[in-house]
C-alpha positions in Angstrom: 0.0 0.0 0.0 2.8 2.4 0.9 4.6 1.6 -2.3 1.5 2.3 -4.4 0.9 5.5 -2.5 4.5 6.6 -3.0 4.3 5.8 -6.7 1.0 7.8 -7.0 2.5 10.8 -5.3 5.6 10.6 -7.5 3.4 10.4 -10.6 1.3 13.4 -9.5 4.4 15.4 -8.8 5.9 14.5 -12.1 2.7 15.4 -13.9 2.5 18.7 -12.0 6.1 19.5 -12.9 5.4 18.7 -16.5 2.4 21.0 -16.6 4.4 23.8 -15.0 7.3 23.4 -17.4 4.8 23.3 -20.3 3.2 26.5 -19.1 6.5 28.2 -18.7 7.6 27.3 -22.2 4.3 28.6 -23.6 4.3 31.7 -21.5 7.9 32.8 -21.9 8.9 31.3 -25.2 5.9 30.5 -27.5 3.6 33.4 -26.6 6.3 35.9 -25.8 8.7 35.3 -28.7 7.0 33.3 -31.4 3.3 34.0 -31.3 3.0 37.2 -29.1 -0.6 38.3 -28.4 -1.6 41.9 -27.8 0.2 43.7 -25.0 -1.7 44.5 -21.9 -3.2 47.9 -21.1 -3.9 47.9 -17.3 -6.6 50.2 -15.9 -6.6 52.4 -12.8 -8.9 55.0 -11.2 -7.3 58.4 -10.6 -9.2 61.3 -9.1 -12.4 59.3 -9.5 -12.0 58.6 -13.2 -11.1 55.2 -14.7 -8.3 55.4 -17.3 -5.2 53.5 -18.3 -2.1 53.0 -16.3 0.1 56.1 -16.9 3.3 55.5 -18.8 2.2 52.3 -20.5 3.3 51.4 -24.0 1.5 48.7 -25.9 1.5 47.0 -29.3 -1.6 45.4 -30.7 -1.4 42.7 -33.5 -4.1 42.3 -36.0 -5.4 39.5 -38.3 -4.0 41.1 -41.4 -0.5 41.1 -40.0 -0.4 44.8 -39.2 0.4 46.2 -35.8 -0.8 49.3 -34.0 0.9 51.0 -31.1 -0.5 53.1 -28.3 1.4 55.3 -25.8 -0.4 56.1 -22.6 0.8 59.5 -21.3 1.5 60.6 -17.7 -2.2 61.4 -17.2 -3.4 57.9 -18.3 -4.6 58.7 -21.8 -3.4 57.6 -25.2 -1.8 60.7 -26.7 1.4 61.9 -28.4 1.4 64.7 -25.8 3.5 63.2 -22.9 1.7 65.2 -20.2 -1.4 67.4 -20.2 -0.6 70.8 -18.7 -3.1 72.8 -16.7 -1.4 76.1 -17.6 -2.4 77.7 -20.9 0.2 79.1 -23.3 -0.8 82.6 -24.6 -2.2 82.4 -28.1 -2.5 78.6 -28.2 -5.9 77.1 -28.5 -7.0 74.0 -26.6 -9.5 71.4 -27.7 -10.5 68.5 -25.5 -12.0 65.3 -27.1 -13.9 63.0 -24.8 -15.1 59.5 -25.8 -14.6 55.8 -25.8 -12.3 53.5 -27.9 -12.9 55.6 -31.0 -11.2 58.5 -29.1 -8.7 56.3 -27.4 -7.7 55.1 -30.9 -8.4 51.4 -31.2 -6.6 49.6 -34.1 -4.6 52.7 -35.2 -1.3 54.1 -34.1 -1.6 57.0 -31.6 -0.6 59.6 -34.1 -3.2 58.4 -36.6 -6.2 58.9 -34.2 -8.4 61.8 -35.3 -7.6 64.0 -32.2 -3.9 64.0 -33.1 -4.6 64.4 -36.8 -6.9 67.3 -36.0 -4.1 68.9 -34.0 -1.7 68.6 -37.0 -4.3 70.0 -39.4 -5.0 73.1 -37.3 -1.3 73.7 -36.7 -0.6 73.3 -40.4 -3.2 76.0 -41.1 -1.5 78.5 -38.8 -3.7 77.9 -35.8 -1.5 77.0 -32.8 -3.7 74.4 -31.1 -3.2 71.5 -28.6 -5.7 68.7 -28.7 -6.1 66.7 -25.5 -7.8 63.4 -25.9 -9.6 61.5 -23.1 -10.7 58.2 -24.5 -11.6 55.1 -22.5 -12.6 51.8 -24.0 -16.3 51.0 -23.4 -17.2 54.3 -21.9 -20.8 55.5 -22.7 -22.2 59.0 -23.0 -23.0 59.2 -19.3 -19.3 58.6 -18.4 -18.4 61.4 -20.8 -20.2 63.8 -18.5 -18.4 62.4 -15.5 -15.1 62.8 -17.3 -16.0 66.4 -18.3 -16.8 67.3 -14.7 -14.0 65.5 -12.9 -11.1 65.8 -15.4 -11.5 67.7 -18.6 -12.9 71.1 -17.5 -9.9 71.6 -15.2 -7.7 72.0 -18.3 -9.9 75.0 -19.4 -10.5 73.9 -23.0 -11.8 76.3 -25.6 -13.8 73.6 -27.3 -14.9 70.1 -26.2 -15.6 67.6 -29.0 -17.7 64.6 -28.1 -18.0 61.8 -30.7 -21.2 59.8 -30.3 -21.1 56.1 -31.1 -24.3 53.9 -31.4 -23.7 52.1 -28.1 -23.3 55.3 -26.2 -27.0 55.7 -25.5 -28.4 52.5 -24.0 -25.2 51.9 -22.1 -25.7 55.2 -20.3 -28.6 53.8 -18.4 -28.3 50.0 -18.8 -25.9 48.3 -16.4 -23.5 45.9 -18.1 -21.5 43.4 -16.0 -18.0 43.4 -17.4 -14.5 43.9 -16.1 -14.8 47.7 -15.5 -18.2 48.8 -16.6 -19.2 49.6 -13.0 -16.5 52.2 -13.2 -18.7 54.2 -15.5 -21.4 56.7 -14.3 -25.0 55.8 -15.2 -28.2 57.7 -15.5 -31.3 56.5 -13.5 -34.6 57.9 -12.4 -35.9 58.7 -8.9 -39.4 57.9 -7.6 -40.6 61.1 -9.2 -39.2 60.3 -12.6 -36.3 62.8 -12.4 -32.9 62.0 -13.6 -30.3 60.8 -11.0 -26.7 60.1 -11.6 -25.3 56.8 -10.3 -21.7 57.4 -9.4 -19.1 55.1 -10.7 -17.1 52.7 -8.5 -13.3 52.9 -8.4 -11.7 50.3 -10.6 -10.3 47.3 -8.6 -8.3 44.6 -10.4 -9.7 41.1 -10.0 -9.2 37.6 -11.2 -9.8 38.6 -14.9 -6.9 41.0 -14.6 -4.6 38.3 -13.3 -5.6 36.1 -16.2 -5.1 38.9 -18.7 -1.6 39.3 -17.3 -0.7 36.0 -18.9 0.5 36.0 -22.5 -0.8 32.4 -22.9 -4.3 33.4 -21.7 -4.4 36.5 -23.9 -3.4 34.5 -27.0 -5.8 31.6 -26.4 -8.7 33.8 -25.3 -8.4 36.8 -27.6 -6.3 36.0 -30.6 -8.4 32.9 -31.4 -11.6 34.8 -30.9 -12.6 32.4 -28.1 -13.9 35.4 -26.2 -16.7 35.8 -28.7 -17.8 32.1 -28.5 -17.7 32.2 -24.7 -19.0 35.7 -24.1 -22.5 34.8 -23.2 -21.5 32.0 -20.9 -18.9 34.1 -19.1 -21.4 37.0 -18.8 -23.9 34.8 -17.0 -21.6 32.7 -14.9 -18.7 35.0 -14.0 -20.1 38.5 -14.2 -23.7 37.6 -13.3 -24.9 39.6 -16.4 -27.0 38.8 -19.5 -24.9 40.0 -22.4 -25.8 37.5 -25.1 -23.6 37.7 -28.2 -25.6 36.9 -31.3 -24.0 38.1 -34.6 -27.3 38.2 -36.5 -28.5 41.0 -34.2 -25.4 43.1 -34.5 -25.6 46.4 -36.5 -23.1 49.2 -36.4 -21.3 47.1 -33.7 -24.3 47.2 -31.4 -26.9 44.6 -30.5 -30.1 46.1 -31.9 -32.1 44.2 -29.3 -30.6 46.5 -26.6 -31.3 49.9 -28.2 -35.1 49.6 -28.7 -36.1 51.6 -25.6 -36.1 55.0 -27.3 -37.7 56.7 -24.4 -34.9 55.7 -22.0 -32.3 56.5 -24.6 -33.7 60.0 -25.0 -34.2 60.6 -21.3 -30.6 59.7 -20.4 -29.0 61.5 -23.4 -31.0 64.7 -22.8 -29.9 64.9 -19.2 -26.3 64.4 -20.2 -26.3 66.9 -23.0 -28.2 69.5 -20.9 -25.7 69.1 -18.1 -22.8 69.5 -20.5 -24.4 72.6 -21.9 -24.7 74.0 -18.4 -21.0 73.4 -17.7 -20.0 74.9 -21.1 -22.0 78.1 -20.3 -20.5 78.3 -16.8 -16.9 77.8 -17.9 -17.0 79.5 -21.3 -16.1 76.6 -23.6 -18.0 75.4 -26.7 -19.4 72.0 -27.4 -19.3 70.0 -30.7 -21.0 66.6 -31.0 -20.0 64.3 -33.8 -22.2 61.2 -34.6 -20.9 58.1 -36.3 -22.7 57.2 -39.6 -24.7 54.1 -40.2 -22.0 52.7 -42.5 -23.9 49.5 -43.5 -26.5 51.8 -45.3 -23.6 53.3 -47.3 -22.0 50.0 -48.3 -25.4 48.3 -49.0 -26.7 51.4 -50.9 -29.9 51.3 -48.9 -31.9 54.1 -47.1 -30.4 54.8 -43.7 -33.9 54.5 -42.2 -33.9 50.8 -43.1 -31.5 50.3 -40.1 -32.7 50.3 -36.5 -29.5 52.2 -35.3 -30.5 55.2 -37.5 -33.0 56.2 -34.7 -29.9 57.1 -32.6 -28.6 59.4 -35.3 -32.0 61.1 -35.4 -32.1 61.2 -31.6 -28.7 62.9 -31.4 -29.7 65.4 -34.1 -33.0 66.2 -32.3 -31.4 66.8 -28.9 -28.5 68.9 -30.1 -31.0 71.0 -32.2 -33.3 71.4 -29.2 -30.4 72.5 -27.0 -28.7 74.7 -29.6 -25.5 72.6 -29.7 -23.2 72.2 -32.7 -23.6 68.9 -34.3 -22.1 66.8 -37.2 -23.7 63.7 -38.5 -21.0 61.7 -40.3 -23.6 59.9 -42.5 -23.4 62.3 -45.4 -19.6 62.8 -45.0 -19.0 59.1 -45.2 -21.5 58.5 -48.0 -19.9 61.2 -50.2 -16.4 60.0 -49.6 -17.4 56.4 -50.3 -19.1 57.4 -53.5 -15.9 59.1 -54.7 -13.3 56.6 -53.5 -15.1 53.3 -52.8 -12.9 52.7 -49.7 -14.4 51.5 -46.4 -14.0 53.2 -43.1 -13.0 50.2 -40.9 -10.8 47.2 -41.1 -12.3 43.9 -42.3 -12.0 42.4 -38.8 -13.3 45.2 -36.7 -15.9 48.1 -36.8 -13.7 50.8 -35.3 -12.6 53.6 -37.7 -9.5 52.8 -39.7 -6.7 55.4 -40.3 -8.6 56.7 -43.4 -11.8 57.3 -41.4 -9.9 59.0 -38.6 -8.3 61.5 -41.0 -11.7 62.1 -42.7 -13.3 62.8 -39.2 -10.4 65.2 -38.3 -10.8 67.1 -41.6 -14.6 67.3 -41.1 -14.2 68.7 -37.6 -11.6 71.2 -38.8 -14.0 72.4 -41.5 -16.8 72.8 -38.9 -14.5 74.7 -36.6 -13.8 77.2 -39.4 -17.3 77.5 -40.6 -19.4 77.6 -37.4 -19.3 80.9 -35.6 -20.3 79.2 -32.3 -16.9 77.4 -32.4 -14.7 80.4 -33.0 -13.2 80.5 -29.5 -9.9 78.7 -30.3 -7.0 80.6 -28.8 -9.2 83.0 -26.8 -8.1 84.2 -23.4 -9.5 81.8 -20.8 -10.3 82.5 -17.2 -8.3 81.2 -14.3 -8.3 77.4 -13.6 -11.6 75.7 -12.9 -11.6 73.1 -10.2 -13.2 69.8 -11.2 -16.8 69.6 -9.9 -18.1 66.7 -7.9 -20.6 64.5 -9.6 -24.0 66.1 -9.4 -27.4 64.6 -9.1 
């Protein structure tokens, strides 16, 4: 009996040692040197706003063999500007861009993201301007208001540009159980039907962050697209959520089953835009909203109204018009460019804007700044520094 037990223990130890050696070879040789996955971008919360770990450099590898690189600055944002300064230089305009992964610059190099392209365009036209971008993957419109209050307004921008993406609306009031979604502010209603703001929680790393720290895990889970196959299961079991991934319901990269509550979308968006307008009037900056086009309608040569997500373009147009805010709908911009050149605005494997689209968006914003009298404040003398406001209700 002792002999058999000893043999069993030895076999278990040998098997465990073999597994450890196999993992070490995969982790430090195969998936670090031969088949490297995307680098890791850790998240942190600083001053109540979730962002990326300051000073992080990362390379992302894509199915077509290309790579894109991001450089997180000292303030936790992807930018070619190493550090955002509070002090304003005389005669130099300042634009802040707030948004999600489209502002962060997913799938393109930092300098090819539209905020940096916009900065280059304006400087090339003799307008000394610095463009500070504040982009966080997955952030909805409600979080943009939180970022504006707690972070952006302290930099005293002349203009704040806010791109609107089709998932910005329902995710402003609908709770999503993911790795850091609870770190985004949400809009709710009180017993009297008035808007209330549900403050975000500080980001705290968990088991998923430990797993993402492994190159082996990132390759097997992300590079093989396993995360899409297991998304629904993990949402239910691990995050206690109900995010069901069904490709047939995806349009403009959103699940059209989730955006049908137009009343809630309008309620949350109107509160956010009205609060942004109030801040703009108090601080003296201008607002410009830019709505993504329904690109399927352009490629399929069908009326935009044939797509459910077009209701969100209409909603954004209605609310900005009602509040007297500057607005660009990229639908006609993209349609005209596609008719002339026949080139798509995203990569075949992802819906985010490619480098071409980012440049087109920057050029469109630059034209709007020049043409719209409401946006003529670039370079104007600003008041003394504004302290970030606490989240209101």
